[in-house]
C-alpha positions in Angstrom: -0.4 -10.3 56.9 -2.7 -7.8 58.6 -6.5 -7.9 58.3 -6.6 -4.9 56.0 -3.9 -6.4 53.8 -5.9 -9.6 53.6 -9.0 -7.7 52.7 -7.1 -5.8 50.0 -5.7 -9.0 48.7 -9.1 -10.6 48.5 -10.5 -7.6 46.7 -7.6 -7.5 44.2 -7.9 -11.3 43.7 -11.6 -11.0 43.1 -11.1 -8.2 40.6 -8.5 -10.2 38.8 -10.8 -13.2 38.5 -13.6 -11.0 37.3 -11.4 -9.5 34.6 -10.1 -12.9 33.5 -13.7 -14.2 33.3 -14.7 -11.1 31.3 -11.8 -11.6 28.9 -12.8 -15.3 28.5 -16.4 -14.4 27.8 -15.4 -11.7 25.3 -12.9 -14.0 23.5 -15.4 -16.8 23.2 -18.4 -14.6 22.5 -18.4 -15.4 18.8 -20.5 -18.5 18.1 -19.1 -20.8 15.4 -19.7 -19.5 11.9 -20.7 -23.1 10.9 -20.3 -26.7 11.9 -21.1 -26.0 15.6 -20.1 -29.2 17.4 -23.1 -28.7 19.7 -25.5 -28.9 16.7 -26.3 -32.5 16.3 -28.0 -31.9 12.9 -25.0 -30.4 11.1 -21.8 -31.5 12.9 -21.8 -34.8 11.0 -22.2 -33.3 7.6 -19.4 -33.9 5.1 -18.5 -30.2 4.7 -17.9 -30.0 8.4 -15.2 -32.7 8.5 -12.0 -30.7 8.9 -9.9 -33.8 8.0 -11.2 -33.9 4.4 -9.6 -31.9 1.6 -11.1 -28.4 1.4 -12.2 -28.9 -2.3 -14.2 -31.9 -1.2 -15.9 -30.1 1.6 -16.7 -27.1 -0.6 -18.2 -29.3 -3.3 -20.3 -31.0 -0.7 -21.7 -27.8 0.7 -22.5 -26.3 -2.7 -24.4 -29.5 -3.5 -26.7 -29.0 -0.5 -27.6 -25.4 -1.3 -30.7 -24.3 -3.2 -30.3 -22.0 -6.2 -31.8 -19.1 -4.3 -29.4 -19.7 -1.4 -26.5 -19.8 -3.8 -27.5 -16.5 -5.3 -27.7 -14.7 -1.9 -24.2 -15.9 -1.2 -22.8 -14.0 -4.2 -22.9 -10.6 -2.4 -20.9 -9.1 0.4 -23.7 -9.3 3.0 -24.1 -13.1 2.5 -27.3 -14.6 4.1 -27.4 -17.3 6.7 -28.5 -20.8 5.9 -30.0 -21.9 9.2 -31.0 -25.4 8.0 -27.2 -26.1 7.4 -26.1 -24.3 10.5 -24.4 -21.5 8.6 -24.4 -17.9 9.8 -24.6 -14.8 7.7 -21.3 -13.1 6.8 -20.2 -9.6 5.9 -17.3 -9.9 3.6 -16.4 -6.2 3.6 -13.8 -5.2 6.1 -10.7 -2.9 5.6 -7.2 -3.0 7.0 -5.2 -0.6 4.9 -2.9 0.5 7.7 -4.7 -0.9 10.7 -8.1 -2.4 11.3 -10.6 0.1 9.9 -14.3 0.7 10.4 -14.8 1.9 6.8 -16.4 -1.4 5.9 -19.6 -2.7 7.6 -17.8 -5.8 8.7 -16.0 -4.1 11.6 -17.4 -2.4 14.6 -15.5 -0.5 17.3 -16.8 -0.2 20.9 -17.1 -2.3 24.0 -14.1 -4.5 24.5 -12.6 -3.1 21.3 -12.7 0.7 21.5 -9.9 1.1 19.0 -7.0 -0.5 17.1 -3.4 0.4 16.3 -3.4 3.0 13.5 -0.2 2.8 11.6 1.1 5.5 9.2 -0.8 5.9 5.9 0.7 3.6 3.2 2.6 6.2 1.3 4.5 7.1 4.5 5.2 3.5 5.3 6.4 2.9 1.7 9.0 5.7 2.2 10.8 3.4 4.6 11.7 1.1 1.8 11.8 -1.6 4.5 10.2 -4.9 3.5 10.5 -6.5 6.9 8.7 -3.6 8.5 5.9 -3.9 6.0 5.5 -7.6 6.8 5.6 -7.0 10.6 2.9 -4.3 10.3 0.8 -6.8 8.4 1.3 -9.4 11.1 0.3 -7.0 13.9 -2.8 -5.8 12.0 -3.9 -9.4 11.5 -3.3 -10.2 15.2 -5.7 -7.4 16.0 -8.1 -8.4 13.2 -8.3 -12.0 14.5 -8.8 -10.7 18.1 -11.7 -8.6 17.0 -13.2 -11.5 15.0 -13.0 -13.7 18.1 -14.8 -11.0 20.0 -17.6 -10.8 17.4 -16.5 -7.3 16.2 -15.0 -8.0 12.8 -14.7 -10.4 9.9 -11.7 -12.2 8.5 -11.8 -10.9 4.9 -10.0 -7.6 4.5 -10.0 -5.6 1.2 -6.5 -4.3 1.5 -3.9 -3.3 0.3 -4.3 -0.8 -2.4 -1.4 -1.4 -4.8 -2.4 0.9 -7.7 0.4 2.9 -9.2 0.6 6.6 -8.0 0.7 7.8 -11.6 -0.6 11.4 -11.3 0.4 13.7 -8.4 -3.2 15.0 -8.2 -4.8 11.7 -7.4 -6.7 11.9 -4.1 -6.1 8.2 -3.3 -2.4 8.3 -4.0 -1.9 8.4 -0.2 -3.2 4.8 0.0 -0.6 3.4 -2.4 3.1 2.5 -2.1 4.0 5.1 -4.7 4.8 5.4 -8.4 7.3 2.6 -8.9 6.0 -0.9 -9.9 8.8 -2.8 -8.3 8.5 -0.9 -5.0 4.7 -1.3 -5.1 5.0 -5.0 -5.9 7.4 -5.7 -3.0 5.2 -3.8 -0.6 2.1 -5.7 -1.8 3.8 -9.1 -1.3 5.3 -8.2 2.1 2.1 -6.7 3.6 0.0 -9.6 2.3 2.3 -12.2 3.8 2.1 -10.4 7.1 -1.7 -10.3 7.0 -2.3 -13.8 5.8 0.4 -15.5 8.0 2.4 -18.5 7.1 0.1 -21.1 8.5 0.5 -24.8 7.6 -0.6 -25.8 4.2 -3.4 -23.7 2.7 -4.5 -22.0 5.9 -5.1 -18.3 6.3 -4.9 -16.0 9.3 -6.9 -13.4 7.5 -7.7 -13.1 3.8 -6.1 -10.0 2.1 -7.2 -8.5 -1.1 -5.1 -6.5 -3.6 -7.1 -3.7 -5.3 -8.1 -2.1 -7.6 -7.3 -4.1 -10.7 -6.3 -2.4 -13.1 -5.2 1.0 -14.3 -7.3 2.7 -11.7 -6.0 6.1 -10.6 -8.6 8.7 -11.3 -11.4 9.5 -9.0 -13.0 12.9 -9.9 -11.0 15.4 -12.0 -12.2 18.1 -14.3 -15.6 16.5 -15.0 -14.2 13.0 -15.3 -15.1 10.4 -12.6 -14.1 6.8 -12.0 -17.6 5.5 -12.8 -17.5 6.8 -16.4 -13.7 6.7 -17.1 -12.4 4.6 -19.9 -8.6 4.2 -19.3 -6.9 3.8 -22.6 -3.7 1.9 -21.8 -1.1 0.4 -24.1 -0.2 -3.3 -23.7 3.3 -2.1 -23.0 2.2 0.1 -20.0 -0.1 -2.6 -18.6 2.6 -5.2 -18.7 5.4 -2.9 -17.7 3.8 -0.9 -14.9 0.1 -1.1 -14.1 -0.2 -4.9 -13.7 3.2 -5.4 -12.0 2.1 -4.9 -8.4 -0.9 -7.2 -8.8 1.1 -9.9 -10.4 3.6 -9.7 -7.5 0.7 -9.7 -5.0 -0.8 -13.0 -6.5 2.4 -14.8 -7.5 4.7 -13.8 -4.6 2.3 -12.8 -1.9 -0.2 -15.6 -2.6 -3.0 -13.2 -1.9 -6.5 -14.7 -1.3 -8.4 -12.1 -3.3 -8.2 -9.5 -6.0 -10.7 -6.6 -6.5 -11.6 -5.3 -10.0 -12.0 -1.6 -10.4 -14.8 0.8 -11.4 -13.2 2.1 -14.6 -13.1 0.5 -18.0 -9.8 -0.4 -19.6 -9.7 0.0 -23.4 -13.5 -0.1 -23.6 -14.3 -2.9 -21.2 -15.3 -2.7 -17.6 -12.6 -4.5 -15.6 -15.2 -6.5 -13.7 -16.6 -7.9 -16.9 -13.4 -8.7 -18.8 -12.5 -12.4 -18.9 -9.1 -11.5 -20.5 -7.9 -9.9 -17.3 -10.0 -11.8 -14.7 -10.3 -15.4 -15.8 -7.3 -15.5 -18.1 -4.8 -13.4 -16.4 -5.4 -13.3 -12.6 -6.7 -16.9 -12.3 -5.2 -18.4 -15.5 -1.7 -17.0 -15.8 -1.0 -15.9 -12.3 -2.9 -18.9 -10.6 -4.9 -17.0 -8.1 -5.8 -19.2 -5.2 -8.8 -17.3 -4.0 -11.7 -15.2 -5.1 -12.3 -12.1 -7.3 -14.5 -9.4 -5.9 -16.0 -6.2 -7.4 -15.4 -2.8 -6.1 -18.5 -1.7 -4.3 -21.5 -1.4 -6.7 -19.2 -1.6 -9.7 -21.4 -4.3 -11.3 -24.3 -1.9 -11.0 -22.1 0.9 -12.4 -21.2 -0.9 -15.5 -24.9 -1.3 -16.3 -26.5 1.8 -14.9 -23.7 4.3 -15.5 -21.5 2.9 -18.3 -24.5 1.3 -20.1 -22.2 -1.6 -21.1 -25.0 -4.1 -21.4 -28.6 -3.7 -22.5 -30.2 -5.5 -19.5 -29.2 -6.0 -15.9 -29.4 -9.7 -16.4 -26.7 -9.5 -19.1 -24.5 -7.5 -16.7 -24.9 -10.2 -14.0 -24.1 -13.0 -16.6 -21.1 -11.2 -18.1 -19.4 -10.5 -14.8 -19.8 -14.0 -13.4 -18.7 -15.6 -16.6 -15.7 -13.3 -16.8 -14.5 -14.6 -13.5 -16.1 -12.4 -10.8 -17.0 -14.5 -7.7 -18.4 -11.9 -5.3 -20.3 -8.7 -5.7 -19.8 -5.9 -3.2 -23.4 -4.6 -3.6 -26.8 -6.1 -4.2 -26.7 -6.3 -8.0 -26.0 -10.1 -8.3 -28.5 -11.0 -5.6 -31.2 -9.2 -7.6 -30.5 -10.2 -11.2 -28.6 -13.5 -11.2 -31.8 -15.6 -11.1 -33.2 -13.8 -14.1 -29.9 -14.3 -16.0 -30.2 -18.0 -15.4 -33.9 -18.1 -16.4 -33.0 -16.3 -19.7 -30.3 -18.8 -20.4 -27.5 -16.2 -20.2 -25.9 -18.0 -17.3 -25.9 -21.5 -15.9 -26.1 -22.7 -12.3 -22.7 -24.3 -12.8 -21.3 -20.8 -13.4 -22.6 -19.8 -10.0 -21.2 -23.0 -8.4 -17.7 -22.1 -9.7 -17.9 -18.6 -8.2 -19.1 -20.0 -4.8 -16.4 -22.6 -4.8 -13.8 -19.8 -4.8 -15.4 -17.8 -1.9 -16.3 -20.8 0.2 -12.8 -22.3 -0.2 -11.4 -19.1 1.2 -13.8 -19.2 4.2 -12.7 -22.8 4.8 -9.0 -21.9 4.6 -9.8 -19.3 7.3 -11.2 -22.0 9.6 -14.8 -20.7 9.4 -16.2 -24.2 8.9 -14.1 -25.8 11.6 -16.5 -25.3 14.5 -15.6 -23.5 17.7 -13.3 -20.5 17.0 -11.5 -20.5 20.3 -10.2 -24.0 19.6 -8.6 -23.0 16.3 -5.2 -21.3 15.6 -5.3 -17.7 16.7 -8.4 -18.5 18.8 -6.7 -17.3 21.9 -6.4 -13.7 20.6 -8.7 -11.2 22.4 -9.0 -7.6 23.7 -5.6 -7.8 25.4 -3.9 -8.3 22.0 -5.2 -5.0 20.6 -3.4 -1.7 21.1 -0.6 -3.4 23.1 2.5 -1.4 24.0 4.5 -3.4 21.5 2.0 -2.6 18.7 2.0 1.1 19.5 5.8 1.1 19.6 5.8 -0.4 16.1 3.5 2.4 14.9 5.9 4.9 16.3 8.9 3.1 14.7 7.1 3.0 11.3 6.4 6.7 11.5 10.0 7.5 12.3 11.2 5.3 9.4 8.8 6.9 6.9 9.8 10.5 7.5 11.8 12.0 4.7 14.3 14.9 5.2 14.0 16.9 2.0 16.3 19.8 2.8 18.8 20.5 5.6 20.9 23.5 4.8 23.8 24.2 7.2 22.7 21.3 9.4 19.6 23.3 10.6 18.4 20.0 12.0 18.5 18.4 14.5 17.5 21.0 17.0 19.2 21.0 20.4 17.4 20.9 23.7 20.2 23.0 25.1 20.1 25.8 22.4 16.5 25.6 21.5 14.6 25.8 24.8 11.6 27.4 23.2 10.0 26.5 19.9 7.2 28.2 18.0 4.9 25.6 16.6 2.8 27.1 13.9 0.4 25.9 11.2 -3.0 24.3 10.5 -1.6 20.8 11.0 0.4 21.6 14.1 -2.0 20.2 16.7 -4.0 17.7 14.6 -4.8 14.1 15.5 -7.3 12.4 13.1 -5.6 14.1 10.2 -2.4 12.1 10.9 -4.1 8.7 10.1 -5.3 9.6 6.6 -8.1 7.8 5.0 -9.4 4.2 5.3 -8.5 4.4 9.0 -10.2 3.1 12.1 -10.3 4.4 15.6 -6.8 4.9 16.9 -5.6 3.7 20.3 -4.7 7.3 21.1 -2.9 10.2 19.5 0.2 12.4 20.0 -0.1 15.6 17.9 3.0 17.4 16.6 2.5 20.1 19.2 2.3 17.5 22.0 5.4 15.7 20.7 7.5 18.9 20.5 6.3 19.9 23.9 8.2 16.9 25.4 11.4 18.5 24.2 10.9 22.2 24.7 8.6 25.0 25.8 6.2 25.7 23.0 4.5 28.8 21.7 1.6 27.6 19.6 -0.3 29.4 16.9 -2.4 27.7 14.2 -1.9 30.6 11.7 -4.9 29.3 9.6 -8.3 28.1 10.8 -7.9 24.9 8.7 -5.7 23.7 5.8 -7.8 25.6 3.3 -6.3 28.7 4.9 -8.8 31.1 3.5 -7.4 34.3 5.1 -4.4 35.8 6.8 -6.1 37.2 9.9 -4.2 35.0 12.2 -0.7 35.6 10.7 0.2 38.4 13.1 0.0 36.1 16.1 2.0 33.5 14.3 4.8 36.0 13.5 4.8 37.2 17.1 5.3 33.6 18.3 8.2 33.1 15.9 9.9 36.3 17.1 9.9 35.0 20.7 11.1 31.5 20.1 14.6 30.0 19.8 13.4 27.9 16.8 10.3 27.7 14.6 8.5 24.6 13.3 5.8 25.2 10.7 3.5 22.2 10.3 1.6 22.7 7.0 0.1 20.6 4.2 -3.1 18.9 3.3 -5.9 16.7 4.8 -8.9 14.7 3.5 -10.7 17.9 2.6 -8.1 18.5 -0.1 -7.1 14.9 -1.2 -9.3 11.9 -0.7 -11.3 9.2 -2.4 -13.5 10.9 -5.0 -11.5 14.1 -4.5 -8.6 14.7 -6.8 -6.6 17.9 -6.5 -6.7 20.8 -8.8 -3.1 21.9 -8.3 0.1 21.2 -6.4 0.6 24.3 -4.4 -0.1 24.6 -0.7 -3.8 25.5 -0.3 -5.0 29.0 0.2 -2.7 31.4 2.0 -0.4 28.7 3.5 2.6 29.7 1.4 2.2 33.3 2.5 2.1 32.2 6.1 5.3 30.2 5.7 7.1 33.1 4.1 5.9 35.7 6.6 6.8 33.6 9.6 10.2 32.8 8.0 11.0 36.5 7.8 9.9 37.1 11.4 11.6 34.1 13.1 14.8 34.8 15.0 15.8 31.1 15.1 16.2 28.2 12.7 13.1 27.4 10.6 11.8 23.9 9.7 8.9 23.3 7.4 7.0 20.1 8.1 4.7 18.9 5.3 1.9 16.6 6.3 0.3 15.4 3.1 -0.2 12.2 1.0 0.5 13.6 -2.4 3.4 15.8 -3.4 3.3 19.6 -3.2 5.2 22.2 -5.1 7.2 24.0 -2.3 9.9 25.4 -4.6 9.6 28.7 -2.8 10.7 27.0 0.5 13.3 24.9 -1.2 14.9 28.0 -2.5 14.4 30.2 0.6 17.7 30.4 2.5 15.8 31.3 5.7 14.1 28.0 5.7 16.8 25.7 6.8 15.0 22.3 6.7 12.0 20.6 5.1 10.5 17.4 6.4 7.8 15.3 4.6 5.9 13.1 7.1 3.0 12.0 4.9 0.2 11.0 7.2 2.3 9.5 10.0 -0.4 7.6 12.1 -1.4 7.8 15.7 2.2 8.3 16.9 3.0 10.9 14.3 3.6 13.8 16.7 6.1 11.8 18.7 7.9 10.7 15.6 8.1 14.2 14.2 9.5 15.5 17.4 12.0 12.7 17.7 13.4 13.5 14.2 13.4 17.3 14.8 15.5 16.8 18.0 17.7 14.0 16.7 16.5 11.2 18.8 15.7 9.5 15.5 17.8 10.0 12.4 15.6 10.2 9.3 16.2 7.6 6.7 13.1 7.7 4.5 13.2 8.1 0.7 10.4 9.6 -1.5 8.3 6.9 -3.1 7.1 9.4 -5.7 8.3 12.3 -7.8 7.5 15.8 -6.6 6.6 17.8 -9.7 6.4 21.6 -10.2 3.0 23.1 -10.7 3.9 23.8 -14.3 4.0 20.1 -15.1 0.2 19.8 -14.7 -0.6 22.0 -17.7 1.0 19.5 -20.0 -0.5 16.3 -18.5 -4.3 15.8 -18.2 -5.2 13.1 -15.7 -7.1 11.3 -18.4 -3.9 10.5 -20.3 -2.7 7.1 -19.1 0.5 7.1 -21.1 3.7 6.8 -19.1 6.2 7.4 -21.8 7.1 10.8 -23.1 6.0 11.9 -26.5 8.1 15.0 -27.5 6.2 15.4 -30.8 3.0 16.1 -28.9 4.7 17.9 -26.1 3.8 15.1 -23.6 6.5 15.0 -20.9 5.8 11.4 -19.6 5.1 10.3 -16.1 7.1 9.1 -13.0 10.8 9.1 -12.7 11.2 6.3 -15.2 9.9 8.4 -18.2 9.7 12.0 -17.2 13.0 13.9 -17.6 12.0 17.4 -16.9 12.5 19.6 -13.8 11.3 18.4 -10.4 10.9 19.9 -7.0 12.3 16.7 -5.4 13.1 13.4 -7.3 11.9 9.9 -6.6 14.2 8.3 -4.0 15.4 11.6 -2.5 16.0 11.6 1.2 18.7 13.1 3.4 20.2 12.0 6.7 21.9 13.6 9.7 25.0 11.6 8.6 26.6 10.7 5.3 27.2 7.5 3.5 29.7 6.3 0.8 29.4 3.3 -1.6 32.2 1.3 -3.1 32.2 -2.0 -5.0 33.7 -4.6 -2.6 34.4 -7.1 -5.4 34.9 -6.8 -9.1 31.6 -7.2 -10.9 31.3 -9.5 -14.0 31.7 -7.8 -17.4 30.0 -10.5 -19.4 26.7 -12.3 -18.9 25.2 -15.3 -20.7 21.6 -15.8 -21.5 20.6 -19.4 -22.3 17.9 -20.1 -25.0 15.4 -22.9 -24.8 14.7 -22.8 -28.5 16.4 -21.6 -31.7 17.0 -17.9 -32.1 14.8 -17.6 -35.2 12.0 -15.0 -34.7 13.1 -14.3 -31.1 14.3 -10.7 -31.8 12.1 -7.7 -31.6 10.1 -7.1 -34.8 11.3 -4.2 -36.9 8.0 -2.3 -36.5 8.3 -2.3 -32.8 8.8 1.0 -31.1 11.7 -0.6 -29.3 14.2 -1.8 -31.9 17.4 -3.8 -31.7 18.3 -7.3 -30.5 16.2 -8.5 -27.7 15.0 -12.0 -26.9 11.7 -13.0 -25.3 12.1 -13.9 -21.6 9.7 -16.7 -22.3 12.2 -18.2 -24.7 15.1 -18.2 -22.2 16.0 -20.6 -19.6 15.7 -18.4 -16.5 16.3 -21.3 -14.2 19.9 -21.7 -15.3 22.6 -19.7 -13.6 21.8 -16.3 -15.1 22.3 -14.2 -12.1 25.2 -12.7 -10.2 25.8 -10.9 -6.9 27.2 -7.4 -6.4 29.0 -6.8 -3.2 28.8 -3.2 -2.1 30.6 -1.7 0.9 28.4 1.0 2.5 30.3 3.2 5.0 28.8 5.7 7.4 31.2 8.6 6.9 29.6 10.9 9.4 29.4 11.3 13.1 25.9 10.0 13.7 24.4 6.4 13.6 22.0 6.1 10.7 19.9 3.9 8.6 20.6 3.9 4.9 18.5 2.8 2.0 20.6 1.5 -0.9 18.7 1.9 -4.1 19.8 -0.1 -7.2 18.7 0.9 -10.7 19.3 -0.5 -14.1 19.4 1.1 -17.6 19.2 -1.0 -20.7 21.2 -0.3 -23.9 20.4 3.2 -25.2 18.9 2.0 -28.5 16.2 0.3 -26.5 15.3 2.9 -24.0 16.8 5.6 -21.9 14.6 4.5 -19.0 16.1 3.8 -15.6 14.3 1.3 -13.5 14.5 0.5 -9.8 15.4 -3.2 -9.5 16.1 -3.5 -5.8 16.6 -1.8 -2.5 18.3 -2.7 0.8 18.0 -1.2 4.2 21.0 -1.2 6.5 21.7 0.4 9.9 25.3 1.5 10.3 26.9 3.1 13.3 29.1 6.2 12.8 32.4 5.4 11.2 31.4 1.8 10.5 30.9 -0.1 7.3 28.7 -3.0 6.1 28.9 -5.1 2.9 25.6 -5.5 1.1 25.0 -8.2 -1.4 22.7 -7.2 -4.3 21.6 -10.1 -6.5 20.9 -9.3 -10.1 18.8 -11.8 -12.1 18.9 -11.3 -15.8 15.3 -12.3 -16.6 13.8 -10.3 -13.7 16.1 -7.3 -13.5 17.5 -6.7 -17.0 14.4 -7.3 -19.1 12.2 -4.6 -20.6 8.7 -4.6 -22.2 8.4 -3.8 -25.9 5.6 -1.9 -27.5 3.6 -5.2 -28.1 3.6 -5.9 -24.3 6.3 -8.7 -24.7 9.0 -8.8 -22.1 12.5 -9.2 -23.6 16.1 -9.2 -22.6 18.0 -6.6 -24.7 21.4 -7.6 -26.0 24.1 -5.0 -25.3 25.5 -3.0 -22.5 23.3 -2.7 -19.4 24.3 -0.2 -16.7 23.7 -0.9 -13.0 23.5 2.2 -10.9 24.3 2.0 -7.2 22.6 4.7 -5.0 20.1 7.4 -5.8 22.9 9.9 -6.7 24.2 7.7 -9.6 27.7 8.4 -8.6 28.5 4.7 -8.8 27.6 2.5 -11.7 28.9 -0.6 -13.5 28.3 -1.7 -17.1 27.5 -5.3 -18.1 27.4 -6.9 -21.5 24.7 -9.5 -22.1 25.4 -12.3 -24.6 23.5 -15.3 -26.0 24.2 -19.0 -25.6 21.8 -21.1 -27.6 20.7 -24.5 -26.1 19.7 -26.7 -29.0 16.8 -29.1 -28.5 
């Protein structure tokens, strides 16, 4: 080795050692939250003994705290307790689709300049891919743990948002998994499992939180805001729709936290209602964790809703209802007074603290040195890794939905379409692609940059922003379209149009966007594709019906890699397989449906059309579950399905049928009176064949319809994602469980199994269906 090479080797080796030392310092920079083994005063305390059961440790710690210390632990910015060696802790962090800096618990900078920013939830939900949702959660929690180890984040994340996307105007619909309760429930459980990990016993990787419980889906519309809104909801709709994702989150996902919402439900603030907090979440669903308020919602129910006469009463009612933690200062200020006035006992406070401290102990925060614990090795090198960024790209590809493709306008060809006009206010955006509740992305590829990797581009924004207040720039856009072999218009919305505390006034594209699309379509000499970047649905009937616009893509808010994913789909590197997770209504629908009406079922007598694909039967722009591919698929039943099912009873049939005054009449037995553990399920075997000439991923949707005398409603009961090469076939097994899949909720909020002919529909086109007859078999005690 020459002298210069030796010198270079020494320099490189020294640099490597320095970087390794720096990484070690960063990863171990977080001091132990509690129970520091170097602290001789506290390391022998009982709550620090990791070998003891957590409930024993939590009880010991609570017994050592003064009342004032306890009260200052009831809020998100919990104080330190130096005499017990416990640091302060900020509970509020967010990880809706990547580690976010929306909450004060997370800080970007230094060794953590950014984190992987996945597509907004509504886009990811369109993939209908449970394994993808869980894998995203796993990656997000890897990065969250890494940032915690580096002192840049907490371990409690108030995500996901699993509210039902009930109204197309809702500004926060983008954060949700869509309008269907089964889809939302499966998303909730999958993402939570990914976040929390599957550690041994009761351990947590990070603590997730399902929000906002319940019937919260109005922010600010027509003079009605979330702080004053009283959601009037039937027991039927609560049980059948609004509560379903939360139940799935707790029962199946084993989530560590649930957040109550700002609004009232039937006259009671959700954060002060023991029926839904203490009795339902913790009682019926067996929440193993804590209940937290939405931020300042305890103050809102006193100051804004005037639910109690005094602030002390508000503090007492929320804690006694089952609230454990207040995001905001209210409980820190007024809990002592509530105890002094006899409205609350110290034991009530102890019960709340037991739930929060238990979660911290499950996270390992009382186990001493963080680097010695599971996930203690994660650090800066585990954030924004190539694998994580590749997953963000794959998620964006899977979430893109092909809404229209007349005459196979797509995919474009690099041979025939050497030049592409890229036009529109969202054509070269970056931050817009990650939607709300996002952090600092690792990097961005805009749609323009993505397309430029495939063809020469002529770029014109056409509008100064998505509001598109004028048409002054349209001429240049038309000129670009005349010169190019193909035209791509990237239009839509952003957070100035739809966001938290900003519901939409209408469903049309904002400002002059529609005019821009139509004028460019007339001017273009090549195929035209309309790309819609938005969270909520838009009425683009004009484009759907315009023969000059060959293709329409909906990309939601596709995340940091959105531009690459859009270009890959446009040019056929990726074959779109997404399905719409919500109905796209025409603008005319809004005049019949005020946002304040929470009812889901249609009421023809009042001219009320109903909501979501399950209950609304009117015209749509695009239906729930719609999504095309560059190939075609066919379904056939591989095996003969059963014609008769048996439902076993655990008691006599007396009084089990629906009461005559129920709005759903006919024979139907309570699910609670059946033996659901007996063999009351069957499997459908469906052959899915790729009949086209392109490999593709297909989402098989399975719906059920109960006997007509019960309801004409169809309900998604399952979905399966399969990748099939051209000309090949796969057999998919669909398991149908009578109690879970064939039951309905009556007008009293009671879940029943209707007797009669049930229809199972295979595929979103309803070309394939089977009918089943359910019968009773009584088991006598």
